[in-house]
Every structure is written in C-alpha cells, then in structure tokens.
C-alpha positions as CSV (number, residue, x, y, z in Angstrom):
1,M,-153.1,-70.7,-40.9
2,I,-155.7,-68.0,-40.0
3,K,-153.5,-66.8,-37.1
4,K,-150.5,-66.7,-39.4
5,Y,-152.5,-64.6,-41.9
6,L,-153.7,-62.3,-39.2
7,S,-150.2,-61.8,-37.9
8,S,-149.0,-60.9,-41.5
9,V,-151.8,-58.4,-41.9
10,C,-151.0,-56.8,-38.5
11,L,-147.4,-56.6,-39.3
12,Y,-148.2,-55.0,-42.7
13,A,-150.5,-52.5,-41.0
14,L,-147.8,-51.7,-38.5
15,I,-145.3,-51.1,-41.3
16,L,-147.8,-48.8,-43.1
17,L,-148.5,-46.9,-39.9
18,V,-144.8,-46.3,-39.2
19,S,-144.3,-45.3,-42.8
20,C,-147.1,-42.8,-42.6
21,E,-145.8,-41.4,-39.3
22,T,-142.3,-41.0,-40.8
23,E,-143.8,-39.3,-43.9
24,N,-145.9,-36.9,-41.8
25,K,-142.7,-35.9,-39.8
26,Q,-140.9,-34.8,-43.0
27,V,-140.1,-31.1,-42.9
28,F,-138.4,-28.6,-45.1
29,T,-134.7,-29.4,-44.7
30,I,-131.7,-27.1,-45.2
31,A,-128.2,-28.7,-45.6
32,A,-125.7,-26.1,-44.3
33,A,-122.0,-25.8,-44.2
34,S,-120.6,-25.9,-40.6
35,N,-119.3,-22.3,-40.8
36,L,-123.0,-21.4,-40.7
37,Q,-123.6,-23.2,-37.4
38,F,-124.7,-20.1,-35.5
39,V,-126.0,-17.7,-38.1
40,I,-128.3,-20.4,-39.7
41,E,-130.1,-20.7,-36.3
42,E,-131.0,-17.0,-36.4
43,L,-131.9,-17.0,-40.1
44,V,-134.2,-20.0,-39.7
45,E,-135.8,-18.5,-36.6
46,E,-136.6,-15.3,-38.4
47,F,-137.8,-17.1,-41.5
48,S,-140.1,-19.4,-39.5
49,K,-141.5,-16.4,-37.6
50,Q,-142.4,-14.7,-40.9
51,T,-143.7,-17.7,-42.8
52,G,-144.7,-20.3,-40.2
53,T,-142.5,-22.8,-41.9
54,E,-140.9,-25.5,-39.8
55,C,-137.3,-26.1,-40.8
56,E,-134.7,-28.8,-40.1
57,I,-131.0,-28.0,-40.3
58,V,-128.3,-30.5,-41.2
59,L,-124.7,-29.3,-40.6
60,S,-121.6,-30.8,-42.0
61,S,-118.7,-29.9,-44.3
62,S,-119.6,-28.7,-47.8
63,G,-117.9,-31.7,-49.3
64,K,-119.7,-34.3,-47.2
65,L,-123.1,-32.7,-47.7
66,T,-122.5,-32.7,-51.5
67,A,-121.7,-36.4,-51.3
68,Q,-124.9,-37.0,-49.3
69,I,-126.9,-35.0,-51.8
70,M,-125.5,-37.1,-54.7
71,E,-126.6,-40.2,-52.8
72,G,-130.2,-39.0,-52.5
73,A,-130.3,-37.4,-49.1
74,P,-133.7,-35.7,-48.5
75,F,-132.4,-32.1,-48.5
76,D,-134.3,-29.2,-50.1
77,L,-131.8,-26.4,-50.0
78,F,-128.0,-26.5,-49.8
79,L,-125.9,-23.6,-48.3
80,S,-122.3,-24.3,-49.1
81,A,-119.2,-22.5,-47.8
82,D,-118.0,-22.1,-51.4
83,M,-119.2,-22.1,-55.0
84,K,-117.3,-25.2,-56.1
85,Y,-119.7,-27.8,-54.7
86,P,-123.0,-26.1,-55.7
87,T,-121.6,-25.6,-59.2
88,E,-120.7,-29.3,-59.3
89,L,-124.2,-30.3,-58.2
90,F,-125.7,-28.0,-60.9
91,K,-123.5,-29.5,-63.6
92,E,-124.5,-33.0,-62.5
93,G,-128.2,-32.2,-62.7
94,Y,-129.1,-32.2,-58.9
95,T,-130.3,-28.6,-58.7
96,L,-133.3,-26.6,-60.0
97,S,-131.0,-23.7,-61.1
98,E,-127.5,-22.3,-61.1
99,P,-126.1,-21.5,-57.7
100,Y,-126.6,-18.1,-56.1
101,T,-123.8,-16.3,-54.1
102,Y,-125.4,-15.4,-50.8
103,A,-122.4,-14.2,-48.8
104,Y,-118.6,-13.9,-48.7
105,G,-116.9,-15.4,-45.6
106,N,-113.9,-14.2,-43.6
107,L,-111.1,-16.3,-42.0
108,V,-109.8,-15.8,-38.5
109,L,-107.1,-17.2,-36.3
110,W,-108.6,-18.2,-32.9
111,T,-107.2,-19.5,-29.5
112,V,-108.5,-20.1,-26.0
113,K,-105.1,-20.3,-24.5
114,E,-104.4,-17.2,-22.3
115,N,-100.6,-17.2,-22.7
116,L,-100.7,-16.7,-26.5
117,V,-100.6,-13.3,-28.1
118,L,-102.1,-13.8,-31.6
119,D,-100.5,-12.7,-34.8
120,L,-99.4,-14.6,-37.9
121,E,-95.8,-14.6,-36.8
122,L,-96.9,-16.9,-33.9
123,L,-97.3,-19.7,-36.5
124,E,-93.6,-19.8,-36.8
125,S,-93.1,-20.5,-33.1
126,E,-91.4,-23.8,-32.2
127,D,-93.5,-23.8,-29.0
128,L,-96.7,-24.6,-30.9
129,D,-97.9,-28.2,-30.6
130,F,-100.9,-28.2,-32.9
131,V,-102.7,-25.9,-35.3
132,A,-106.3,-26.8,-36.3
133,L,-108.0,-26.2,-39.6
134,G,-110.7,-27.7,-41.7
135,N,-109.8,-30.6,-44.0
136,P,-109.0,-28.9,-47.3
137,K,-110.5,-31.9,-49.2
138,T,-114.0,-31.2,-47.9
139,A,-114.0,-27.9,-46.0
140,P,-113.6,-24.6,-48.0
141,Y,-112.4,-22.7,-45.0
142,G,-109.6,-25.4,-44.7
143,V,-108.7,-24.5,-48.3
144,A,-108.4,-20.8,-47.4
145,A,-106.3,-21.7,-44.3
146,M,-103.9,-23.8,-46.4
147,K,-103.6,-20.9,-48.8
148,V,-102.5,-18.7,-45.9
149,I,-100.0,-21.2,-44.6
150,N,-98.5,-21.8,-48.0
151,G,-98.4,-18.1,-48.8
152,L,-96.4,-17.6,-45.6
153,G,-94.0,-20.4,-46.6
154,L,-94.8,-22.4,-43.5
155,Q,-96.2,-25.6,-45.1
156,D,-93.1,-27.7,-44.3
157,Q,-92.5,-26.2,-40.8
158,L,-96.2,-26.9,-39.8
159,R,-96.8,-30.2,-41.6
160,E,-96.5,-32.4,-38.5
161,R,-98.4,-30.0,-36.4
162,L,-101.5,-29.5,-38.5
163,V,-104.7,-31.2,-37.2
164,Y,-107.6,-31.4,-39.6
165,G,-111.3,-31.2,-38.6
166,E,-113.8,-33.0,-40.9
167,S,-115.6,-29.6,-40.9
168,I,-115.3,-26.2,-39.3
169,G,-117.5,-27.5,-36.5
170,Q,-114.9,-30.2,-35.5
171,T,-112.1,-27.7,-36.0
172,N,-113.8,-25.4,-33.5
173,Q,-113.9,-28.3,-31.0
174,F,-110.2,-28.8,-31.4
175,I,-109.6,-25.1,-30.6
176,I,-112.2,-24.8,-27.7
177,S,-111.0,-27.9,-26.0
178,G,-107.4,-26.8,-26.1
179,A,-106.4,-29.9,-28.1
180,A,-104.9,-27.4,-30.6
181,D,-103.0,-24.3,-29.5
182,L,-104.9,-22.2,-32.1
183,G,-106.7,-22.7,-35.3
184,F,-108.4,-21.2,-38.4
185,T,-112.1,-20.8,-38.4
186,S,-114.9,-18.6,-39.7
187,K,-115.4,-15.1,-38.3
188,S,-119.1,-16.0,-37.9
189,V,-118.2,-18.4,-35.2
190,V,-116.3,-16.0,-33.0
191,L,-118.9,-13.3,-33.4
192,S,-121.8,-15.6,-32.3
193,D,-123.4,-15.0,-28.9
194,K,-122.2,-18.4,-27.7
195,M,-118.6,-17.9,-28.6
196,K,-117.9,-14.1,-28.5
197,D,-116.4,-14.2,-25.0
198,T,-114.4,-17.4,-25.6
199,G,-110.7,-16.9,-26.2
200,T,-109.1,-14.3,-28.5
201,W,-109.0,-14.0,-32.3
202,I,-107.6,-11.9,-35.1
203,E,-109.0,-11.5,-38.6
204,I,-106.8,-12.8,-41.4
205,D,-106.0,-10.2,-44.2
206,Q,-108.2,-11.2,-47.1
207,S,-105.4,-10.6,-49.5
208,L,-103.8,-13.8,-48.2
209,Y,-106.5,-16.1,-49.5
210,D,-109.0,-16.3,-52.3
211,P,-112.5,-14.9,-51.7
212,I,-114.7,-17.4,-49.9
213,S,-117.8,-17.0,-52.1
214,Q,-120.6,-19.0,-50.5
215,G,-123.1,-20.6,-52.7
216,M,-126.8,-21.7,-52.4
217,V,-128.7,-24.1,-54.6
218,L,-132.3,-25.4,-54.6
219,L,-132.3,-29.2,-54.9
220,K,-134.4,-31.5,-57.0
221,V,-134.6,-34.6,-54.8
222,R,-138.0,-33.6,-53.2
223,G,-140.8,-31.6,-54.8
224,Q,-143.1,-31.0,-51.8
225,F,-140.9,-28.4,-50.2
226,R,-139.9,-26.6,-53.3
227,E,-142.0,-23.5,-52.5
228,H,-140.4,-23.3,-49.1
229,A,-136.9,-23.5,-50.7
230,I,-137.7,-20.7,-53.0
231,K,-139.1,-18.5,-50.2
232,F,-136.0,-19.2,-48.1
233,K,-133.7,-18.3,-51.0
234,D,-135.6,-15.0,-51.5
235,F,-135.4,-14.3,-47.7
236,L,-131.7,-15.0,-47.5
237,L,-131.0,-12.6,-50.5
238,S,-133.3,-9.9,-49.1
239,D,-132.3,-6.9,-47.0
240,E,-133.5,-8.7,-43.9
241,G,-131.4,-11.7,-44.6
242,K,-128.3,-9.5,-45.3
243,V,-128.7,-7.7,-42.0
244,I,-128.4,-11.1,-40.1
245,L,-125.4,-12.2,-42.3
246,H,-123.6,-8.9,-41.6
247,K,-124.2,-9.3,-37.9
248,F,-122.2,-12.5,-38.1
249,G,-119.3,-11.0,-40.0
250,Y,-120.2,-12.0,-43.5
251,H,-120.3,-9.4,-46.3
252,T,-122.7,-9.6,-49.2
253,E,-120.6,-7.6,-51.7
254,L,-117.2,-8.7,-53.0
255,K,-114.5,-6.4,-51.5
C-alpha cells in the first residue's frame, strides 16, 4: 500500500515537473501568414535585438491560423495576409482591438523552368500541365490569383490544371520542385535572399486583383505576453519596420 502511495506521489511530482518545464518554455508567439515566411525572420531578428524578447513564429495560411486561434491556440499576435480574418476574429471577441493594416502585398507569377518565358499570355498555352496557387478558401494570395485568372477569362481553360497549396508556403514548394510549371506567389518570397536567384518571375499588374491589405491583431488568449505583442505591433508600424517590409516588396501606403 505504501509503495503504491509512493508511486502515485512520484508520478504526480513528475507530472508537476513536466508541467512546470513546459510552462517555463512558453515564449511570445507570433502566428504569421505563409507569405511572410522570409520577411518575418528579419523582422523578429531586429525586434529581438532591440528588446531582448525571444519570439516563436508559427507559419500557415491565414484561414488555418484563424481556425486555430478560435480553438484556443496559444498565439499572442496574428499577422494575416488579408483583413478579412483579423476582422472576423475582432467581431467574434478574440482580439484586444480592431485590426491594423501593416502592409499591402504584391502578387507575382514565378517559374523555375528555364524553357518558359513568363508573361500572362503563357497561361493560355496548351503546353502547360499545372499552375500552382494558394487555396482561395484559406489563402488570401490564392484569392488574388483566382481574381487574375477569372479576369483573364481563363477559369474554364485552366480548371483541370490548377493545383492548390494549403498555403503560399506549399504553393512555393509546388513551383520550386517543378511539380507545377509556374505559379502565383507573394513578391516577398522571390525577393528573399534564399529565393532571389531561383527561377524567373514577373509582377502582376495590381489593377488585375483587389489590394492585398494585410492585417495584424493582438490576441486575448494569453495575458503574460501582451506587453511584447504591443511592442511588436509598434515596431512593425514604425519606420524601422517599414524599411524591412519595403525591402521584401511590400508597400505600406495604398497605391
């Protein structure tokens, strides 16, 4: 009986120890849309350098991150690729304030295939096997890409050739691997140090899609990192934050 009791106490102590260690490892967490994959690294690096704050980044499509936030995911700040999802979270009471617009994104057409000369007329070619884009149901850059395709009247012609990434990150993999002949992605991806020498790309005329207004919200789920969230919000909206955003092809004023 005593042994059984001691075993229970030891097990309980172990559970407490693991819980404490897990709690101690919690850090300020930013949920970021996949189009920010490269720019967010530089933003966080500079922010951490200035404040000494350790940051964790979780990347996914804006729609998936929104679903996770509604399910109680331990995120402190959400950087979306549009204003739709942050506004939805605000209306449902998950945020500390209304969303802020921190940047406007740009859509590009990208390929790694050397035999392709990129222009929008190429989308009409019968020689194309697959065209990659983000899933319009969860990825705002996918919405913009579909707007371009529909505007060019190519929705029927391309219907069987479109391959959808769950996020811009997966869409990029389709393009980089050559699984798709070409695809639509964020300008910030092709301007990054890791991708700037990979393939060729052209910028899509912004008149062909609605402005990609990217929104930021501070989240309610955890209180201990609220001060860090406010500081990061101020940093992102500052001149220093804007310089980094501009470097990756974002603009901070609506054109």
